[in-house]
C-alpha positions in Angstrom: 0.0 0.0 0.0 1.5 3.4 -0.9 2.4 5.8 1.9 3.0 9.5 2.2 6.6 10.5 3.2 6.6 12.6 6.4 7.3 15.7 4.3 4.4 15.0 1.9 2.1 14.4 4.9 3.0 17.8 6.4 2.1 19.4 3.1 -1.2 17.6 3.1 -1.9 18.9 6.6 -1.1 22.4 5.6 -3.2 22.1 2.5 -6.2 20.9 4.4 -5.7 23.9 6.8 -5.6 26.4 3.8 -8.8 24.7 2.5 -10.4 25.2 5.9 -9.4 28.9 6.1 -10.9 29.6 2.7 -14.1 27.6 3.3 -14.6 28.6 6.9 -13.6 32.3 7.0 -17.2 33.3 5.9 -18.6 31.5 9.0 -16.4 33.5 11.4 -18.3 36.8 11.6 -22.0 37.7 11.5 -21.4 40.0 8.5 -19.6 37.5 6.4 -21.9 34.7 7.4 -24.9 36.7 6.2 -23.4 37.0 2.7 -22.2 33.4 2.6 -25.5 32.0 3.9 -27.4 33.9 1.2 -25.0 32.4 -1.5 -25.3 28.9 0.0 -29.1 29.2 -0.2 -28.9 30.3 -3.8 -26.6 27.4 -4.7 -28.8 25.0 -2.9 -31.8 26.3 -5.0 -29.8 26.1 -8.2 -29.0 22.5 -7.4 -32.7 21.7 -7.0 -33.1 22.2 -3.2 -35.2 24.6 -1.1 -34.2 28.0 0.1 -32.3 27.5 3.3 -34.2 28.6 6.4 -33.3 31.8 8.2 -31.0 31.5 11.2 -32.3 32.7 14.6 -29.7 34.5 16.8 -28.8 31.3 18.9 -28.3 29.2 15.7 -26.1 32.0 14.3 -24.1 32.0 17.5 -23.2 28.3 17.1 -22.3 28.8 13.5 -20.0 31.6 14.4 -18.4 29.6 17.3 -17.8 26.8 14.9 -16.3 29.1 12.3 -14.1 30.7 14.9 -12.8 27.5 16.3 -12.0 26.1 12.9 -10.2 29.3 12.0 -7.9 28.9 15.0 -7.5 25.2 14.4 -6.5 25.9 10.8 -3.8 28.4 11.8 -2.4 25.9 14.3 -2.2 23.2 11.6 -0.6 25.7 9.2 2.1 26.6 11.7 2.6 23.1 13.1 1.7 20.5 10.4 2.5 17.5 12.5 1.3 13.9 11.9 -0.5 14.1 15.2 -2.5 17.1 14.2 -3.2 15.6 10.8 -4.7 12.5 12.5 -6.8 14.6 14.9 -8.0 16.6 12.0 -8.9 13.4 10.1 -11.0 12.3 13.2 -12.7 15.7 13.4 -13.5 15.5 9.6 -14.9 12.1 10.0 -17.3 13.4 12.7 -18.2 16.5 10.6 -18.9 14.1 7.7 -21.1 11.9 9.8 -23.2 14.8 10.9 -23.4 16.2 7.4 -24.4 12.9 6.0 -27.0 12.6 8.7 -28.4 16.0 8.0 -28.4 15.3 4.2 -30.4 12.0 4.9 -32.8 14.1 6.9 -33.2 17.0 4.5 -31.9 16.0 1.1 -30.4 19.5 0.6 -27.9 19.2 -2.2 -25.6 21.9 -0.9 -24.5 19.7 1.9 -22.8 17.4 -0.6 -20.6 20.3 -1.6 -19.2 20.2 1.9 -19.5 16.5 2.6 -17.4 15.2 -0.3 -14.3 17.4 0.5 -14.7 16.6 4.2 -14.6 12.9 3.6 -11.8 13.3 1.1 -9.6 15.2 3.6 -10.5 12.7 6.3 -9.3 9.8 4.2 -6.1 11.5 3.0 -5.1 12.6 6.5 -5.8 9.1 7.9 -3.6 7.5 5.1 -0.4 5.7 6.0 2.8 7.7 6.5 6.1 6.0 5.8 8.1 5.3 8.9 5.1 5.9 11.1 4.7 2.5 12.7 2.6 3.0 15.8 1.4 0.6 18.3 -1.3 1.3 20.9 1.3 0.6 23.6 3.8 3.0 22.0 1.3 5.8 21.9 1.7 8.0 25.0 -2.0 8.9 25.0 -3.2 5.4 25.1 -0.1 3.5 26.4 -0.5 4.9 30.0 -4.1 3.5 30.0 -3.0 0.0 29.2 -0.1 -0.3 31.7 
């Protein structure tokens, strides 16, 4: 099975961080969110979906919190593109993908697929094997202490 070199994997982690900065920046302020949400609604309609429902202030708060946290997380990965952060990002993307797929199953809104497919792709790529990265559960500090 092919594997990334450590240098290639660091570039993957950085690329995923740049992607997140571009995609998530509009979700980080109420003003940019309003513009982006209107555009997302238009795209959803163009793809055959319904207009997206308006956000109440509490829903907006959670969208802004998510956007803000992802922005900070992205900058961290840009500055420190480690294997560990890439693996954590893969896990977060798997969770994001799960909830997007669940919401898509509930609503059928096509705009969700524009986010779900890249999320799944980044999750798979960042979970991919890295050459020289042989890890055992006992050798992992986070889990090794639990087993001993």
